[in-house]
C-alpha atoms as one frame of an Amber mdcrd trajectory, in Angstrom:
protein
  -0.075  -0.224   0.012   2.724   2.525   0.739   4.622   1.948  -2.276   1.763
   2.524  -4.305   0.578   5.407  -2.829   3.819   6.913  -2.808   4.508   6.215
  -6.356   1.206   7.792  -7.277   1.957  10.756  -5.107   5.616  11.420  -6.562
   3.951  11.223 -10.054   1.265  13.651  -9.239   3.737  15.914  -7.213   6.257
  16.120 -10.275   3.338  17.684 -12.498   1.468  19.690 -10.120   3.187  23.379
  -9.921   0.503  24.081  -7.321   1.834  21.207  -4.823   5.371  21.969  -5.785
   4.805  25.599  -4.814   2.962  24.679  -1.582   5.802  22.508  -0.520   8.561
  25.442  -0.920   6.321  27.756   0.962   6.118  25.147   3.638   9.513  24.200
   3.578  10.927  27.551   3.736   8.737  30.340   4.944   8.664  31.822   8.529
   5.300  30.363   9.317   2.964  32.061  11.342   1.933  30.290  14.559  -1.549
  28.909  13.216   0.375  27.777   9.798   3.045  26.022  11.829   0.659  24.434
  14.027  -1.036  23.253  11.066   1.964  22.012   9.412   3.100  20.294  12.449
  -0.335  18.516  12.943  -0.063  17.663   9.132   3.193  16.039   9.522   2.361
  14.278  12.971  -0.924  12.948  11.064   1.241  11.405   8.137   3.658   9.765
  10.784   0.881   8.328  12.546  -0.506   6.605   9.507   3.233   5.232   8.740
   3.250   4.129  12.133   0.182   2.131  11.908   0.949   0.707   8.462   4.214
  -0.493  10.086   2.546  -1.980  13.417   0.262  -3.985  11.040   3.035  -5.161
   9.364   4.997  -6.069  12.213   1.649  -7.711  13.481   1.643  -9.715  10.124
   5.234 -10.799  10.703   6.242  -8.755   7.626   8.551  -6.366   9.054  12.319
  -6.566   9.450  13.463  -7.577  13.213  16.199  -4.637  12.707  13.664  -1.781
  12.817  10.823  -1.120  15.474   7.364   0.367  13.912   8.513   3.640  15.004
  11.793   3.571  13.114  10.134   2.445  10.205   7.824   5.369  10.254  10.608
   7.726  10.613  12.667   6.344   7.989   9.523   6.509   5.471   9.333  10.239
   6.477  12.912  10.857   5.886  12.738   8.970   2.711   9.965  11.230   0.956
  11.014  14.381   2.531  14.664  14.065   1.470  13.841  12.843  -1.945  11.260
  15.814  -2.412  13.920  18.633  -1.259  16.662  16.872  -3.069  14.598  17.104
  -6.429  13.842  20.680  -5.602  17.161  21.394  -4.581  18.853  20.166  -7.773
  16.357  22.276  -9.610  14.125  19.017 -11.088  17.414  17.708 -12.383  16.296
  13.867 -12.130  12.686  12.286 -13.157  11.133  12.618  -9.662   8.396   9.721
 -10.754  10.852   7.199 -12.189  13.637   7.735  -9.950  11.485   8.221  -6.880
   9.373   5.075  -7.559  12.574   3.037  -7.927  13.959   4.307  -4.728  11.061
   4.043  -2.847  10.487   0.391  -3.767  14.356  -0.456  -2.781  13.763   1.377
   0.642  10.345  -0.580   1.448  12.095  -3.842   0.252  14.775  -3.031   2.957
  11.985  -2.831   5.715  10.502  -6.282   5.090  11.363  -9.578   6.772  13.423
 -11.777   4.833  11.805 -15.337   4.735  14.343 -17.868   6.017  15.726 -20.088
   3.437
């Protein structure tokens, strides 16, 4: 689910100038108290979604033993945020949808439990 939703999001973000502008504003601007609180709550909600999905994967014995669900949620936040920021910082020098999907796939694969041989 995370991989499919992430790929869809990256493809949309790469082609939607409004979302890109909003990301720049939210990343760089001195936010008002109200806007800052909204952004903090939005980020917290996304983290809670990632955490719930990681907890479910753990309960289903699909999650690597090397990370806790909390650590998985952080890794997903860092992966997506870092990817968007690097794409913007490099002036869209790479295909966000294509390379982002590839990197996201490899990242998610690294979070999965390896079945015994």
